[in-house]
N, C-alpha and C positions, 0 to 999 in steps of 0.2 A: 503494500499500501506506500501509496507518495502522497506528500501534499504539495500542494502547490503554490502559487502566489494571489493575494488578490491584488487585484487591480478595479479600483471603483471607477473606473472609464471604462472598462472594458462591455463591448455590448452599446455603446453608444457609439452613433452616428460623429465622425470627424468635425471639428464647423467648416464649413464655406468659407470662401475669401473671393474676393474678383475685386478687382484693384477700383481706386473708385479715380471717376476722370482728373479729378488734382494730381494724385499721385502719377498717374499716363503723362499725365501735363509736365511733372517735374523731373522723368526719366525724359522728356521729348527735351528737354528747357536742358540737359546738361549734356544732352549730345549737341544741338544745338552750340549751343557756348563753348562745346570742347573742349570738357572739364572730365570726359569718359577716363584719361590715362590718373583720375584720383580718388574715385569712386567714394574709396574708405572715408576720405576724410571731406568728401559733397551729402551722405547720408550718417545721421546721428545712429550711436549705438540701438535705437530703440528701434528706429526707422528700420537697421537692416536685420535688427529679428525679425519684427513681426511682419514683414512683408517678403518674407522669404518666402510662403506659399504661391506670391504668384509665379514662382518656379517650377510647379508642379501642375497647373492650372492644364485642364482639355484642351486640345489645343481648334476642336470646334469654337469656345470660348473668344480665343484669338483671332479665327477666321472672320469669326461675326462680330468681335469688337473692331478689326482694322474696317467696317466698313463705317466704324463713325468718326475715322480719320483721313487726311489726305494719303497720297502716297508719302509724300520727303515727309510727314509725321510718318506713319507707317514703317518708313528705314532708318529714321533717327532711334525707334522704338528698338527695331533689331538693331541698332549701333550699341544701344544702352544692355539691353541683355548678351549681347553678348560677351563684352567686359563683364558685366555686373556678377555673370556666370564666373569668369577665370579670377575678379577681385574677391569678390563679396564669401568671407565664411559662410556655407550653407545653402550658399545658391546654385549649387550643382543640381545639372538638371537632366542631363546625359538626354534620352530621349523625347523627356518630357522638354524642351528647351521649346520660350512661348517661340523663339528664331524659326521652329518649325512654321509652327502654324500661320506667323504672321509673311513668311514668304510663299509657305501655298497663297495664302488671299493675296498678296501682290499678282501670283500667276494667274490665280481666278478672275482676277478685273481685268487679265489680255496684257497688263502691263508687267512682267518678268524683272525681276531686280537687275540691275545693271550686273556684267563681268568682273567691275571694277571691287564691288560690292560687295559678290559672291569670293571675291580673292581675299580680301580685307577679314572677311569671316573668318575664311580659313586658315589665314594669315595669325588673329588676332585669338584665336577657339584650339584650345586640345580636344574639344569634343568632336568624338568621330561621328555622329548624330548630321553636325551644320553641315549645310544648309538645308537639305530635303528630308531627314527622320531617315528612319530603320529601312530597309531596304526594303522588306513585307511586314 
């Protein structure tokens, strides 16, 4: 007979997280203002911790979210999330990266990302799933 550990949160659904317009505007602004090289200094510790779940959201949410933003804004979000995954502790996303859904959203619009952006993503990231996601 074995005795297991009791988890008071067991059986409860994980809290849902959706980025706010203000958060996304901040992410876009950081990219536009060329402040991506120092993200850890641009977001306070609370933001870095509390906003981590943004990296694990469903791809379809990012495709839908992109509909509300211009092509330029989506590109800035792609740049932000590429850098955030590399610089911010706990923001690793692998195949769940928002970059994948945002790149897909651009393709669905009929405006695939420029080759320069795709090369930039590959240069800045060690996430093997970027920019297109898993093969299967």
